[in-house]
N, C-alpha and C positions, 0 to 999 in steps of 0.2 A: 214393664223393661224393655223396648223392641231392640232388638240388634241393627245394629248399621255398619259398615263397612266403609273404608275410606282406599283411595287407590291411592300412589305414587305408579304414575303412566311411562315414568323412565327414574334410573338413577344416575344419571350422567348430566349431573347442575352443579355437582362440585359443593365446596367447604362454604356457609355462609358463615358471617355473626353477627348477623343483623336477629331479632328476637323472632322466635319460632314463628308467634303472630304474622310475622313481615315475610316473610321467607317464601319462596318458591317450593311448589313439593318434591320436586327432586331435589331439592339441596342437602344439604348432612353438617353433622357439626364438623365428623372431622373425618379425612379422606388418604391413606397412608398405600403410597404401591397399588393404587388402583385408579385405573385410566381412564379416563369419559371419553367414548367414542358416542358419537349418532347413527355410526352403523354396525356394531355390535351391545351394544348398552357400557354398563360397568365392567370393566372385567380389570384382571389382574394385568400390572406394567408386563410389557412385554423384558426378557432378563439382558443384563450385558454378556457378548462373548467378548472372552478372552485373546487379546491379541498377540500382544509377544511384554518383554519383563524392555522398558526403554532403556536400563544402565544409569538411568539417573541418581542413582541412590535411592536409599529407606529414605522415610520423613523427611519427603522434599521441599522446600519452601510453599507458603501458602503466596509468596510473591512472584510464584514463575509463571511470566510472558511463554501465551503459545498466540501462534495464528496458522493458519491453514489456507493452503491449495487448493482448490479443484480445478486442474487444467481440461484433463477428462478425463475416462474409467482405466484408462493404464499412468496417466499419473496424480494420482494424490498425495499430497504429502504436508507435513505436520513441521512447524517451527517453535520451537521455542527457547528459551532463553533464561538462565538464575546464574544467580554470583558464585555458585560452585562452577556448575558443570559449561557456563559459558554458551557459548551461541553452537545449536543441537538442530539437528535437521532430520525427520524418519518417513519413513514409505508407509502411508496406509493400507496399501493392498498388500502390504505382507505380513505373514502368517508369525514369523520367528525373527525374533531383533539383527539375528543374523544379516537376515536380508534387509529387515527396516533402516538398518544404522547408514544413513547418506552421509558420507565425505565431506566437510568444509575445510577447503583451502580459504586463507588468507591472501591475500593477495597485495597489503599494504596494509601494517601491525597498527596502522593506525586508525584504521575503520575498526579494528578491536578495541580500541583504547575508546572510542568514540562510543561505546558500547557500554560501558564498561564503568560508565561516569553515572549506570543507572542503576544508582543505591535500593528501588525498589521495581520492578522492572516492569509486575503489571499495571502499576502505574503511571510511570516514565517512559517507556516503548509505546511504540504506535508502529503498525504495520500497514503498507498497501502494495497488493502485487496489483502491477499493471502488464500486461501479457505474460512473457516470462521474468522479468525482474517482480523483484519483491523490494520495494522500500523499507528502510529501517529508521527511524526515528527516535531518536533520545529529549524528551521535554524539556531535560533540565539542563541540556545545553544553550548557550547562549553563542548565536550564529555571529558571525567575527568576518569582518575584509581580512585580505591576505596580503601585508604589512613586505613580507616579502619579493611578492614580483608586481611590480607597477608598468604602468606607459609607460615607456622611453623618456625621459627628460628633452627637452628641446633641443633642437642641438643647435651650436648659438654658428649658425650658419643666414647667411644672406644674399639675395640674388639681386642684382642688377643686372635688368634687360632693357636692350634699344631696341623704339617699338617703330621709329620712325627715322629715318635719316634727311637732313636735308645740309644744302651749303654753306657755307660762314654763318652756324648756329654755335651757338654757346651751352653747354654739357655740364654740370656743374655735380660734384660727389659731397657730401660733407662727412664724416666718418668724429662719435664723438665730440659733437661739436663744431670742429677745427672743420676749413674749406680745405678739402685736397687739393692742392698746387699743380700748375703748371710744369711741367718738364722737359727736356730736350727728346733726342733721339725719335720724333713721334710721325706717322706717316702723313699729316694735313702741315698743309704749307700755312696758316693762319697761326699767328700767336694769340690767346684769347687778354681779353680787357682785362683789368686789374678784379680781383672778386672772382675770379671764375677757374675753373678745372679745364675748360676743353673746350677748342671753337674749329669746327669742321671746316675742313681748306674749300678754296672756290673753284679749285677745277671742276671745270661742265664735260669733263668725260664720265662723271658719275663714280668713280672711286668714290673722293670724298662724301658722299651721301651713301655709298654703301652701311649699312645697320654693322657688319661683323667686324669692316675697317674701324670703326669710329668705338666698338667695344675694344678693341685692341687697343687702342692709344690710349679709353681709358684707365683699363686694365695697369699698362704701363706706367702710369700717374698714380697707381694707387700706389704700387709696388713701393712708386718713389718716396712717397709720402710716409708711407706704415715704413720703413727704412730711417726715417730719421726721427720721428716722435717720438716723444718719451712716453711714458705709463706709470700709473699708483702702482708700485708693488707691493707691499704692505704700509698699513697704520693702525696707529693705536690709540687706544684713549686712556687716560686716567679715570682710577675708579673711585675718587674724589673731586668736590669743586663744582660738581653741577645741581642746578636747583630747580623747581618749578617742575618733575618730568613725574607721572604718578606713572606707576609701577608696567611693565608688561606682561600681556595677560589680561582676563577677568573672568569671563563666565562666558555659557553658550550662546547669553543675550548680547550683552557686550564684551569685546574683545579688543586691547590697543596694542598695539607692535609700533616698532620704529627704522627706518629707514634715514641715513644720511646719503648728503652729497658732497662731493670733495674739487672744490675749484684753485684757480691759482690764476693770480692775475700779471701778466709778462709783459718785462717790455717793451712798447708801441701798444698797451692798450690789449691784447688779445686777452680773453678771457678761456683758460680751460678747464668746463666743466663735466668728460663724462665719469670718473670716477664715481664710486660710492657702495653702498653697503646696506647693513642691519647690525641695528642696538639691540642691547636688552637694556633693559634698565632695572634692576633688584627693587625691594620695596622701602627702600632709604633713598629712594631716588637716582640713585650712580651706576655708573654704569656700571654693570658685570659680565659684559661680554661683546664681541662684534664682530661682523663677519665684513670682508671685501668683498664682491659680487661682484663689478663691472671695475676693471682697473683703469678704464679711459684712453684718453688718445692726445698730445699734445702738451703734455707737461715737461715743463724744465726742474732739470734736475738739481738745480742750484737753490731749493727752499728756504735758503738763508736768504738770499735777496730778493726770491719770489717767494714769499712764505706760503705756506694754505691754508685754506680757509673753508670752515665747514656750517652747512644748514641743515636743517632735521626737518623730517617730514614727521610728524604725529600721527598716524593712522587707527580710526575705529573700526572696526567690524560691526553695525550692528542689525543680529538675524531678525526676523519677525516667524515670528509662529501664524502663518494664513487659517490655522484651524479646519483646513481641510485637505486632503489628500489629492494635488492634483498629476493631471500628465508629470509637468514637469517640478516638481517635489513639493512640500508642504511650507518648505521656508523660503522667504525670499532675502536677499543679504544687501545691506548696500553700505559702502564706505566712506569717514569724515575725513576730509586730510587737512590738517595742520602743519602750515610751514614754517618753524623755528631760526633765528635768524638770530644773529649776536644785537641784533637792535628788538627783539621782539621783549615789553615790559613782559616784566613777571618768568622770564627764564635767566639762567645762566649756563651757557652752552659746556659742555664737561672739556676741558683742554686735551689739546693731543699731544701725549707721551713721547711716542717716536713715530717714524713715517722714512718709508724709502722709494724714491722714484725714478725711476732707469732714462739713461740718455736716449734708447731709443724702445724702440718694439719689435720683436718678433711674436706676436700673439696673433698676427693674421697672415693667411695663406690664401691662396688666390687657386682656382679654376677656372677656365675659358672653353664653354663651347659653342660655336659659332655671335652672337650676339649676346650669349647670358653668360655673365659672369660668375659665378659663385665665391663669397668670402667668408672662411671659414678662421673663427677666433676662436681662442682655449680661454677667454670670457664672455661675458657679457658686452656689449656695445650700443652704440646711437647709428643711427647711420638716415638719411636722408637726400632726395635728386631734388636736381632743378635743370629747365631747359628753356633753350629759349623761344622755343615753340608751343607757347601757352602750356608747359608742363606737361606735354602731350606728348613729347618724344622720347623721356626714359622712365623706365619702370621700377619700381624698388618694392622686395618681399622681407620682410625680418619678424616674424612672430606672428603678424596677422595682418590682414589687408581687407578692406570694409565689405566688397564683393568679388564675387567669386569669376565675375569679368574680367577681375584685376590680372589673373592670372596668367599665362606665357602657355598659347598649348605644346609649346617643347619646353622640356625642363628633366632635371636632373632625378633619376630614379629614387623614388622616394623622401625626397626633399617637401616636408611639414608645414605648414601654415593656417594659423587660425582666423576664419571667416566672423568678421565681428557683426554684421548686418545693423539693425537698430543700436545705436550708441547707448540707447536709455533701457537696454531689454538685452536681459544677459540669455535668456530664453532663448533668441533667435541665434546666437552665438553657435556655429561648430566646426568642426577643426578634418582639413582636408590631408589628404596625401597624394602624391604624386608615383601615377604606377605608369612605363611605358611601356609598350605594345608584346616586346618580346625580352621584357625586363634586361633592357640595355641602360648600361648607367646615364644616356642620354638620350634623349630622342622623343618622338611623338606618345601622348597614351593618353590617360585620363585622371581626370582630378577625383579621387574616390572618398568618403568620408572615413575618417579615422577617428580613434581615442586622443583625448585632449590631453590637455595639463593645467598647471595653475601657479600662480605668483600670488594667491594672496588679497590679490589687489595693492599693491604694493608697485611704485616703480623702479626698485634696486632688489628684489627677490627673484631667486634665479626661477627661472619656469620646466619646476621637475615636474615628472610623472605621476601621473593620478596610480591609486590604488585599481586596479581593475579585475583582481578576482576576489570571491568569496573563495573565504580559508576553507578547503576542503574537511580537513581535521573538526570542524563544527560544524556542518551540512550532515544532513542525511545519508545513508551507505544505502551498498546493494547487494541485495544476494543475487546471483545470475546463477542459471542451472546447466550444467552440462550435463550431454551435449543437449543443443539448441532445440533438435527436433527427437522423437520415437523417445523412447525408456529415458528416465533425470536417470542416472548414476552417482552427481556428484553435486558442491556447490561450491561457487565461489564469490566469499564476500571480500568488492571492493572501494573503492573509495569512488566520486561520482567526477571525471572532467566537468563542472558546472560551466555553461559557456561564460569568456571575461566579456565586460563590456568591450565591447570592438567603434564607438562611435562615441561623441560628445563628451561634458564632463559632470563636477556633480549637479550641477546647477540645471544643464538639458536631462541628462541620463543619468538619475542618479539611483543608489544601491537600492536595493528593495527593502519595502521597510520592515523586513522583517532581521535584516543586517541590524544587531547588538540587541535584539530579541529572543525569547527564547521561543519555538514552537512550539503550539499548542494540539497543531493536528495534522492530517496530509490529506491531500484527497484527489480521484480524478470526475473533471466535471467537464463536457463538450470538447473532450480535446484536448483539454490544458490539466495538466498539472498545478497542483490545489496548496498553498500554504496557510497555515490560520496561526492568528498571534492576537495578542489581547484588545488589541483594536483594528486589527489590519485582516482585509483579504486581501494574497497574491496569490495571481496565476501567469504560468509562463507562459511564454509567446507558445500561440496555438501549433502543436504536433510537433515542438519542439520544447521537450519535457527540461532539459536542460536547461532553458535560458531564459532570465530572468530578465535581461536588461533588451533595448528596445535595439534592431537593427541600425535606426538612421533617427535622426532627431529633426529630416527637415520635412518629415508628414508624418504624420497619426496612424500608421497601417493598423486595418481589423484581425492582421495574427501578433500584432503587438504584447510585449506583456501586460498583466493589469495589476495596477495594484490600489485599491478602496479600501476606506478606514470607514470606521460606523461609527454615525453620533448619533445620541440620542439623550435624552431629557433624566435618565437614570444611567447611573455607573454599571456599564456593559462591558465583561471581559468574556473573547469570545472564545470557547471549548471545543466547541464543537461543530461540525459541518457535516452535511446527509444532504448527497443529492436526494430528489425525490420530484418526479412529474415534472418533469425539464425545469425544475426548479432544485437551488441548492439552498437548503435550510441551516441557518446560523444559530446555534444555540447559545445562553450566557445562563450564567446563573440563575436569572428575572426575567429575559426578556427572549423573545425570539423573532430572527430576523427572519425575511426574505430576499436573494437574489437573485436580480432577473437581468437576462442580457437580449431580449425578444429570439429569433431563429438565428440568429448571431450573436456569439457573445463576446462585443470589444469592445473598448474601453472607452467606444463612442454612446454605445451602448448601455452598459449596466448602470445597475442602480442597486440597491440597499436601503430597503425597510422593516421598522418593527410594525410585527404582525398581531401578536401574542404577547401576557405577561404571566406566562407559566413560571412555578420553582423548577429547578433543574438540575440533577443531579452531577458536580464537577468531575468527577470520575469515570463516569460510564458512559460511551458514549451510545446515542440515543440508535435504533434496532430498527433499520427499516424493514418492513413487510407486506408485499401486492401493494394494496393503495392507502397502508398507514406506518406511524412513524410510530415508535414505542418508546420513553424516557421516564427515568424512577422520578421522585421526589420522597425529600424528607416529611415523617408524620413526627416527631418525636423522638420516640425508640422504637419507630417502628415507620418502615417504606412503602409506599405506592408507586403504582403506575399508570401512564397516561396513555389513552390509545389516543396521535392525533393524526388528521385529515387535512384535505381540502376541497370544496367544493371550486371546481374551474368553472363551473357556470356562472357562481357568484363574485368569486376566488373571494368567499369567506372560510379561515382558518378555525377550525376548534377541536377540540383537544376533550374527551369523555374518560372521567375515572374507571376503568377497570379492576380497582381491590377496594372499590366501596360499601361492595360485601363482608369486607376481609379487614379491616383497616388495621386490625392488630393482630393481622397474620403472619406474616414477614417480620422478620427484625433487623433494625439496620446492623450495619452495612451490608447493599448491597455490593455485590464487589466482581459481580459477572451476571451477563444478559445475553443469549441469542435465542434467535428462533428461526424454525421451518417453516417457509408457506406452503412448502407443499403436505403438512402436516398442522398448518392450522394450529402453530403450538410457539407460546414462548417459553423458555426456562430461566429463572435467575438464581443466582444462588448467593447468601448472608455469611458473612463472615463469624456469625454466632453460633454455627456447625457445619461442618463444611464434609460431613456424612449427610446430608441431603441436598436436595433440588426440589424450587417452588413451582410448579409449573401452569401455564395458563393453557389451556385449550377452550378454543374460541368456532365455532361455522356461523356462516351468515348465509343467510338465501334469497338473495335478494336482498332490500338494503335493511333486511329483518337480522337481528344476531338469533339465532333460537339457542345458540350453546353459549355458556359465561361460564366456564366451569375452574376452579382452581381445587391444587390436591398437590402434596405433597409424594417425593419420591427420596428415599433412603436407603442408605449402601452399610456395606461393611466396612467399606474402607472408605477413607478423606479422600474426598476427590477435589484436583486441585483445578482443572483447569476442564471446557466442555467446549462441543462445536457440530451445529448440522451440517454433514452435506446429504443435499434431497431431504429424504426423511429418514435418515441416518442419523444418531446422534452417537457423538463420540466421546470420550470420558476416560482422563489423564487421572488414574487412583493411585492410590501412593498406602502405603503401611509399614512396618518396623522393619520387613527386608527388601522392600524396592520401589518402584514405581511404576505403572500397568499401562495398555494403552486400549481399552475395551469397547465395543460398537454393540448400540440397542439399535436392532432396527423397528420405531417406529411407526409399523403399516398394522393396519386391520387382519385380521384373519392368519394371524401369524402360524405355523404346523413344520414342523421336522418333513425333511424330502422325502422320506418315509414312512408319514403314519398324518393320520387328519387332525392332530393337535400338537401342543408344542407345551415340553417339560422347561420348565422356569429357574433353573439356575441363573443366579449373579456367578459372575467372572466363570462362564463355564466353559470346559473343552472337553472333546469328547474323543472319546477310548481309541479312535480308528483315526486320529493325528499322534502319528508318530512322532512328531517336532516334542512335542510333552507329554507325550506316554511312551516310556520303552520298555516299561514290560507288564505283564499280568500274568500271575504265578498262583496255581492251585495247589495246596495243601491239604490229601485227606485225610479223613481220617486212620488212625493207628498208622506204625509206621514212626520214624523220627520226630516229625511234627516239624514245628517252624517257633523259634525261639523267638521272640517279638518284646521288646521292654519289660527282658527278666523272665516273661511266662511264657512256655512252651502251648503254641495255640494248632489247635486239629478246626478242618474244617472250616477255614481260611484264605482268602484270596486277597494276593499281596500287593499293593499297585505302585508304580515307580516309575517316578515323573523325573521333567529334563526341562532343558529348554526354558528356565524361568518362572516354570510354574509348579507354587508349593502348595501344602495342605497349611489351613490354615482351620482354626477353631469356628465351627460352624456348617464347613463343608461335608455337603453328604454328595451320596451316588447314587444314582438314578437309573435304574434299563428303562432300553427304550419301551418296554411295556409297563411304566410307571409304576416298576417294582421300586421302595423306596430301599437303601441301604446304608445302617452309620457306618462311618468311618473311626477307626481310632489309628491315631499319627503320632509314628515313632517321638519317644523322646529325646533321641538322637541326633535323629536328620530330620529336614521338617519336606523332603519330598517319597516319604516311603508313607506308607498307610494302610491298614490290613480290613474288609469286609468281611463278617461271617458270610458263608456258604459260599454256591460258586453261581459266577458272573456269568460261564457261558454251558450251554447244556450240553449235556452229559447223554447216550440213550446206548440202548444195549441192544442188541441184533441180531439174529442167528448165534450167540452166544461170543458174541466179540463188542467193545466196547469203543461205542466212538463217541469226536470229538465235535460237535460245531465248529466251525471257523467264516462261516456269514451267515449272516441270520435271514430267516425266511420262515415263512409258513409253509409246510408241510403240507405235503401232496405224494402220490404214487408215485408219479413224473421225478421228483426230486429222491430215488433212495439211498440208506446210506451208502452204495457204492458208489458215489457222484464225489467223486473228491475237490469236487468248486465249494461241494457247502459239508463235507465230512471226512472226517480222517482217525484214523485207528487212534487209540489212545492209550494209556499206562494210570493216568493221571488218577485214576477210580479204580475201584476194586468192584464198584457195580453201580447201574443205574438204570431207569424205569423203560423199560421196552419202547421199541420208536414206534411212533401213532401218523399214519397219514393219513388222518381224521383233521384236517388245517391247525393243525398243534401250530403255538408260535413259539420255534427256537432261537436262541439266538449266541450269539458268539462274541468273544472278550473286545470284541470293536463298536459292541450296541448297547455303552452305557458311558452318562456322563457324568463329571464331577464340577461341583460350584457351590454355593454359598446358597442356601435356604433363605428368603426374604419373607421379613411377614406382610401382609393385606390388613388395612384396617377400612373400614365403612361403617361411621357411628351417626343412625336413621335422629332426624331431628324430632323436638319432641310431636309428639301424632297427636294432638288436640284437634277434635273435631271443629271445623271452620263452618260458620253457620254463616246465610246469605244475609247481607244489611241492607237499609231500604233504601242506600244507593250505589247498589248494584255490586258492593264486597264483599267478603266474605273474613273472619276473624270468629275467636274462640271467643265462647260465652264462659262467665263466672256462674251462671243460673242455671247450668246442666252438670249435672253429676256425668263423667265418662270413666268405663273400666276397662280397657284394654284387655281380650280375653286372648283372642291368636294372632298369630299373623302368617303373611305365605309369602314368599319369592319365589318367584319365577325365574328362574336360568336354563342355560343350553348350553350345549358342548362341554359340561363341568365335571370337575372329580373330585372336587373336595373343598368343600368349606365347613366352619363351625358360625353355628348366631348364639350369642353368649345375652344374655337378660337377668341386669341387675336391678330388680326393686330396689326403692329406696332402703337403707338398715335391715336387707334379707341380703343371704347371702346370691351365687352365680348360678342362675340353671346355665347349662352347655348341653343344645344341637349339635349334632354332626349330622354332618351328607359325607354320608359314601356312597359312589355308586353297586346298586346289585350285578355285584360279579355277575352272576352263575344263572339270574336270572337276563342280562343284557346283553349279555357277551355270542358270539355265535364261532367264539375261540377262545379254546380254553387257554390258559392264562395270559392273557393281553386285556389291556386295561379299553375302554373303551366309551367313551364321554357321553353322560346323559342328557338328555331334555325332560324337562318338568316342572313340579312346585312341589317346597319342601316347605312344612307346617310347624311352626313352634308353637309352645304357648307364653302366655304375657303372665294375665292375670295382676296386673297392677293398672294405678291410672299412670295415664301419660307423663308427667311431668315430675311420678316417682319413679321412672324405669327408662336405662338408662339399654337400648337395642344396641348390638353391634356382629358387626359381619366381621369373621378373620380367617385367613389360611395362610396357613405358616407351609405349604406342601409346595412340591414341584408344579403339583399338577394344575389345569390350569379351570378357570374362574369367571363365566359368563353372567353377571346377573340383570333380566330386562326389566323389570316393575319389580312391583310389593303390594302389599294389603293388609290393610286389618281390620278385626271384626270386635268392635267393639257392644256393650251393654250401657247406652243410655240412659239415664234418669235427668228429665227438662224439668223445671221446677214452673217454667212460663215459657209460652211461646213469641220469638223476638218479634217485633213491629216489621213488618214488609218485608220479613224473612218468608 
């Protein structure tokens, strides 16, 4: 029966749920509150340190939303939101709630209402910090246009300007289809032929060729004409009698509208046709309403002799989805017009029920500057001009012109007009307004691009202003710190002044595609603010984070906003965006896309392409750490994580599962995921148990991953949120008393400031911190004693806390020397407790009693007369003699209070694995193995136990404690030890459960393990 021993070179490979035969030597069955490190081996996890009670209340909701900001060492703060407390902010560098709570002022109540719509904040809210601004997004809020503020309706103004002057040339003006007649009192000495408005004079002195004189005479003619021409003031239609008309309206793809034109044949054959408006037909094909938008000119008020007649235009708006989102919008629109008269087959026009025509009009007023005449009307009208110089002498501007070269160089300030461009293309239309140089009413200046208007493709619709603003109440809000430099003392929650559309219309510069949709994510990429919707990615203008509109429609600038859709053969609803290695990764539940943009991200260079097909959680945002992205996926009742990366040389995207060895370890559903590149850690939380965190620790050596370790951290309180700032893990915990901020320094070699070891208590406070420990009072034996919980106590120390720290079951007191004291908590208040004995050192010297007031190691250089370390006391009646031989004396500032927490490490089955013929190793059923002993190598360790539970037998417990007197050079002081701890097993590998446990606050550091076994082999393995 040979004796063989097997070794486990390290215990840092974490949990594995694979069969024992397939596991690596350093993997285990279970690992709780034990931290795997490549530097120190397996250690008891670092403890949490209590910072403050947040004041958010007891048992805060699991839906608590949190976001942290790390601006610099002085400004690290936490933002939270829940339905009860609303938006709160806390200083993470503070140590008390009085100093931690940061006030938030609300500049606009609508900003608060925007957040209130989040019914499940942890899922519904997203946050992004850029510089000093934190953007908050409500994923449930549908973005809308602001219908309150629109671009100005187009003014009913026209310009007539004389471009060329010549002698004896005709100049004609037509208003509402009527020729403006000639009149007397003009400067011209010529009377125009019939059918003309005006003829310039024949005087060769140059006066009659002067453009200003011609303009002045034309103004006189127009004034005379409009004073004698009638207009249609009102007209209504009967609600019965029509036939053949389909109802107004329809759907997005096909929409029907109607306009009408009123004409009148007057004596002599003259026809007035300028008046008209819009009609609405109901489901019965009858007129339900009408609007007169054009009054016309030249009508006769005697409608009995000269009756009015009507023609109707049926306009069908057809919208086609192009399937892609281009710079000019995703949809193209065309209009089909059918003219319906009394002679049209299949139609009966609606009868006129009433009308009113004035005998003269005052709807026009005029203003002239030099050779430019501005005609102003109170309703829409029609105008055109002609002249005897091949129509090159007169220019007219009303609503639109063909080219910007048709516009004058001098004009009235802020006059607006549309430039049509190609008549067959809506995309090249644009709008301009005139801006004089010195903001004068009239003069030279420039035509600059402006926001447009619409008449919905109809000839009688008014030119109404367009919506140009995003509705602030439906867009992300901003949290801004004050002051902007130095230490932050407050925040302001405000709506964002999103830049309105300043050029173009719905065809040439449409609203961003997230309008009418909810925002799924917000991000920052290549100096642009980005927004993610179900099927599109929208970027702001470069370096202008509040502008999602193009600043010009005449050229596609590199800095212009980007609005690009995602197309794929599978249903791909975008949920997350993550900047990664100069690319933007887009995640849908089934597909991953990459957005590229070259060196510069521009509308011309942006592309989106699918790269991989992995399942991704819809609620947890992927986590970017170093050169990898981590994201979770569901596996029935459990969840897994993928480690995603890209090979920049080959542009190959791939993912490796990091939970393949623990496929039933993390229960569904994961609700939070954070990580630290500094400590190579990923931490996730499942809603199955809020007291647990599942931790992944990894380490890369070159291109080889030498550590891939899973473990569990458990806490006495429920964890509602957590996040990393560098190597520190902050946790927000809650219980039946309050909600707290704690921090865990996740670093190797953690020790106390004046010791070479750490005392591991969760939610730990130090007695030296007056913020939380208000008094420490010793009651000696004899005397009247201390009445506590109804019992008179002697030789006890009462501890009273303040500042939000309360005693809870499971807490203990440890002195800095590693001495544990059990707590007895008051039955009436939760901030008082007692421990047996003294916490401070008392000594007798020369017949005088002294109390230590500052902890130290005794020596002849610190006598009891040194008032920095000792004070005379009457708290005790006797004490041990003072010693100067390196005795460790403690004060009442030298202890800690906190939760003890249990560490557990359960070994895998220690089957002897023999070599196989192909080079591997596996266990054999033809070998009888009995484990006789085990040995654990430890370093800098204070306490642990080994429990061996053979099958169907009692558990045997082997306890390691340091040999105090043999291992220390100073009395009453704990010193960690290094060595080997042996224990008996006496069981077969499959029949023994071997666990390492530690419930003490003393440190544990385990380096390796060995097992000695008796082997009886029936045969020798071939190839072994």
